[in-house]
N, C-alpha and C positions, 0 to 999 in steps of 0.2 A: 123364212126365212132359209135361203139359199146355203148349198154345202160350200163356199166361198166363205160367205161370212163365218159358218162353224170353224170351220176352220182356220181364219185369222183369230176368233176368240180363244179357241184353245191354245195357238204359237202364244197370243198374250197371255193368257195363264200361264203356261211353262216358264216365259220367261218373268213372272212376276215370282213365281215360289224360286226360282233360281235368284233371282235377285235378294228376296227375303232371307233365305237360308245363307248366301253370302255373306248379305249385311248380318248376320247374327254371327256369323261364324267371326268374323272381323272383329265387332265388338267383346266378342269374348274373348280373342285372342288378345287383347290388350294392345296397349302403345309402347312403342321403342323410346328407348331416354339414351342419348349419345353424352358420351362426358364432356362436350363443348356446350350441350344446351344444357349440361347440369351446372356447366359455370355462368351462362348466361342468365337460369334462373335464381341463381344464389345471389348472382349480385345484383339482380334486379329487386327481390325480396328484402333482400340485408337493410335495415331500418336505415343504415348510417348513409347510403347512397342520397336521400330526401337534402342531407348537408350541402352537398352539390351544389344543388340548387339555392340553397340558400346563403353559401358562399358566394355566388354569381352573385344575385341581387343585391347583396351589403358591398359587392364592390363595383356596383352600377351607381347607388346610394351616394359612397363617398368620390367616387370620378365625378358624378354629377354637381355635389357640392365643391370639390375644390374647382370645377369651371365656373361656377358662382362668383370666383372671386376677381372676373373680369365686368361684374355687371357692377354697376353705380351703388354707390353705399350711402341710403340718408339716415340723418341724426337728426333730433331735436333735441334742442339744448336751452338751458336759462341759467341767470344768475342774479342772484342780490347781493350787494357788498354794501357795507358802511365803512369808509375810510376814516383814518388818522389826520388826513393833510389831503386836498385837492388843489389844482394849480390857480395860483395867483397873480397878479401883476404887478410888482413890486415900484410901478411907477403911472401917474395919470398924465392923462394926455386930452389939453383942453377941446373940448365938444365932443370928446369919447368917453361915453361908459364903458367899464372892463366888465363883464359877466361874471355872476359870480355864481361856481360850481356846487351842486347839492355833496354833502360827504356820503348818502346813500344812492346806490348809482346802480344801474338795473338793465337787463342784457337778456333776451329772449332771441331766437335764431332756430332757421334751420339749416343745415347741410346738407349739399350732396357733392360725392368726391368719388372722381372715374378714375380708378387706375389705367397710368397709361404704361409704363413698364416697371416690373418687380425683381427684373433679375433671373428670369426662369423658375421661381419658387412654386407658382401654380404649377407648372410643368411637372416637376420634379414632383409633386403629390398627386398629381394623375398617375405619372408612372408607377412612383412607390405601390399604388393602391393596385394598381394593377397587378406588378410582380407578387404584392403580397396575396391577392387572391389565387395568383398561382400557386404560390407556395400553401396555402391552405388548403386547396383542392386536390395536391398533389399528396400533401398528408393522409387526407381522406383515400386520394388513392392505396397507398401505401397499406392502411388498414384492408382496406375493401379486396387486395393481393393476398391477405393470409388467408383469405377464404378459399381459394383455388386449393390451398394445403389441406385442407378441412375437407373439402368435397371431393380431393382423389382417396384421401382415407375412407370415407364412407362408402363410394361410388366403386372403388376397388376391392374393398371389405366384402360388399353384397356380391359383388364379380364372382370372388373366388369362393365364396358360398354358395353360387348358382354351380360353378364348374364342377366342386365336390359334390352338392347333389346328382349331376349327370354321373358322375364315377360310381356312386352310389347304386344307382339301377343297374348301371353294366356290374356290381359287386354281383345284387339279388339276384340277376341272370344268374351268374356261373353259381349260383348255390343253388337255386333252383333247379336246374340242369341235374346237379348231383344229386339232389333230394330225389329226382325222378329215376337215376340211374339205380342209387343206393335200396328204392323201394322194387324195382325190378327184379334185384339181387337176392332183398328179401323175401319176394316172393317166390322164386327159383332156389330159394333157398340155402345158395352160398354167401347170403350176408346174415347181421343180426342185426336186428331192431334197433340193437343202440346207433346203427352208424346214421341210421334215419333221425333219430332224437336229435344226436350231436348237431348234424346239417341244418335240422329243423329250428335247434337253440342258436345256428350260428344266424341263420335269417333271421332270428329275430334281434340279436345282437346289432343288426344290418338296420334295422326299422328301428331302434332306438337312434342309431347315428344318423338316421335322414332323421330324426324331429329333432334328434340339437341342431344339425347344420339348416334346418329350417326358421327354426326358431332362430339361430344366428341371422340371419337372410333376412327376416322380416325385420328385427331390431334396426339392423342398418339401413334397411329400404325408410323405415316410417325418421329414424333421425336424418336419412337425406330428403325426406318427402317434407319433413319441417323447415328445413334451409333452404328449399325452393319454392315453396308455397303451394304446393300441387299434388294432386294424388298420388304417390308410389308407392305400392303393393307388390304383391305376390303376382300379380298377370303382368302385372309392366316385363317388358323384355328391357334387358338391360343390352344392349350393345358392344360387344368387344372391340378396343379401338385397336387400331394398327397401329405399327410400332414405331414412333416416332422418328423424324433424324434429329441429330443434334447439334448443337452447335455451342460454342465457347466463348463466344462475344454475350455480356452482361449488358442486358438493358433493363433493369429492375428500375421500377418507377421513385425507390430511393433516388437516384443517380439526378433523375429529374428533379425532386425534389431538393438537393444540395447547388443544381446550378441557380435554381431559382433562388434560391439563400444567397447563394452567392451575387444575383444581380441588385437584390437590396442594398447590399452593405456597398457596390459599385453605387447606387442613387445615394446612399447616406453621405457618401465620399464627396459626390457632385453636389448635395445640398450643401457642405459646409464651406463650398465656393464660393454657389450662390448667396447663401448669405450674408458674404462681403460686397455684394452690389448695392447700389443705390437704388431707392425706389423712387418713381417719378408720379406722381398724380395731376388731376385735374382737379379744381372743388368751385364752387359757388355758392354762395351764403347769403342770408337773407333774413333780417331781422328788424323788431323793434328794439328801442335802447335810449335809454337818458346817461350819460349823451350819446350820441348818432357821432355819425363820421365829421359833422361840424363839429370842430373844437370849442369854437367860439358860440356856443348855445347849450343853453342847461335843460331844453326841452326835450321831450319824447319825442322821436323819430324814429320812420320809417331808412331802413338803408339796404344795399345787397352791394355786394363786392364779389369778386372772381379773380383765378388765375392759374399758376401752376405752384405744385408744392414739394418740396426734394429734401427727402430722408434719406441719410446716409448712417446706419447704425453700423461701429466699430467695435461695440464690444464682446464681439465672437471672437476679436484676434486673442483677447486672453488665453482662451482653451482649447484654441486650434489645433495646435502641436499634439493636445492630448487625447483632443476627439479623433485624431487620424491614429494614434498609435490604438487607438480602442480598436479603432478598425479594421487594423494590422493584424492586430491578435484575435480578432475573430473573423479574420478571412484565415487566418494559419489553421485557428481551433478548428473549422468546417472543412481545411481541407486534411485534415489529421484523422476528423471523423468519416471522410469517403474514404479515405484508404483505410481505415479501420474495416468499412464496411467491405470495401471489396477485397481487403484481408481475408476477411473472415467466411466471405461468398468462396472463394477459390478455394477456402483449405472445404467447405460442405461441396462445394463439384466435383473434387478430387476424390471425397471420401465415395460420391454419389455413383462417379464415373468406373469405380473400384466396382461397387455393387454391382452394376449393371455388366459389368466382365465375367464378375464368379455369377451371376445367374446365367450368361451364356454359356459357359461353360459347363457348369451344373446339368442344362438339359438337352444337352450332347451325351452329356452321359446317362443321363435319363435317358433317351431313347436306347442305346444300347441294354440299357439293364431290364426294360422295358418287354424287346426282345427275346432277352435271354428268361424271363421269367416267363413269359406267354408259350414259350416252347415247352418249359417244364411244366407250366399248368398242363396243357394238353397233353403231355408225358402222361403225366397223373389220372385228369380222365380217361384216358384211356385203357390204364391200368386201375382204375376204379372202376371202367366197364368189365373188364374182366374180372374181378373180384381179386386183385394181386395186390391193393392200393386201400388201405382203411381210411374210413373216413376223415379221422382226425389227421390223418396224413393229408390228405385232400385239400383240407380245410386251412394248412398250412399254409400249400402251395397258393392255395386263391387270392389269402390274403396277402402274401408277399409279392401277387405280380397286383393285385389293389393298394398295397403301400406303395408301389414303385411308381403305378400313374396317378396316385397322390401328390407323391413329391413332384413330377413333372408339371402338375397342374398349377402348383403352389408357386414353383420355381415362373412359370409362365407369368402367372398374373405378378409377381416379386418384381418381375423385369421389368412388366408394362408399367408399373408402379414406379419402379424405379426411374423408367426415363423422364416417365411426367413429373415425378419429383425433382428429375435434374431441371429439366425444361421450368418449372416454375423457380428454382432457384436463380437461371440464368435471366428469366423474364421474358421467356419468350413462348409460353404456356398455352394463349390463345392463338401461336400462327399452327 
């Protein structure tokens, strides 16, 4: 084996080690999850989503059945009757014997009826089936849309707990720094051991707070994972979304549902007019009867006949005016429901918009408060280091700065959640 081969083997081995280490680190880091991915997975996993396919299939069958109205209709009929009287001739003709008809008569026949013109009934049935499908599917969309608000609550709840855990780490770092300085002062005889104990107790309380925060985050992640049907745990990295742009245009799925329902009422109004039109069909009939078509014969005979059939049913005229009045009432009711929905939605939008503005102002104040608290903490740390400040007073300032940072973290997440709740209210949550 020459030197070049040995050198290449060493390089290959080095790359293999790097690949294994990198891959292991990647697998330990966990996967990331964005809010839009959460929306998509929740919608995909929710059992109600399967109903959309069932509604589509049902509409296809309904339309197909309506279209079969143009196919010829075959029927097999038969009757046997006994009559109290039959046709007879009241006169006699020399050389001609009049036939005598039996009072029991029979008729068995097959008929084929082909629709030629139905006034538009079948077309109306097909359009109504499509409109009904749209209403039913949009009703499911309305229910699915409610998922996004539940995903918001879980996602931002876990995100807030995660951000508070990060702040908890900073708090513990400040407390540990204080413990180290207090130990140094105790060693130099310028501080009491109680200072170290007080700081250590505060560190333990911070650890307890971390346990509680971690438990809250795990609970949110477990519920979120159940919604998404995906493994979501502490190793999952929740991607903090950017602040979205807000729009005042309402595009909620309920509005389409109102429009589709209005189309059904329009089709029902057309059907009232369609039902007043005549129906025309072509028919062919063939059978075996006694008597047959020859009225002078009393024998069983085969026969056939064909022609056009005209039918004009005007019975719906009696209820036409009332039916139209009922449709007008339904349209007005639907319009009131739509206006009520928009009214309530606008109220929610105004409240959520006020919340967004409130959190923006609070965050601006949070920054000023944090700067002041940080300055005081630094001064307290210097005083603790010089032995002119007690550990208790130092802890007070550390907690004050931590509380200020916690407030900002909470307000930032609340601002994001308010904006996404606003987007959910107006209907552009996925944009």
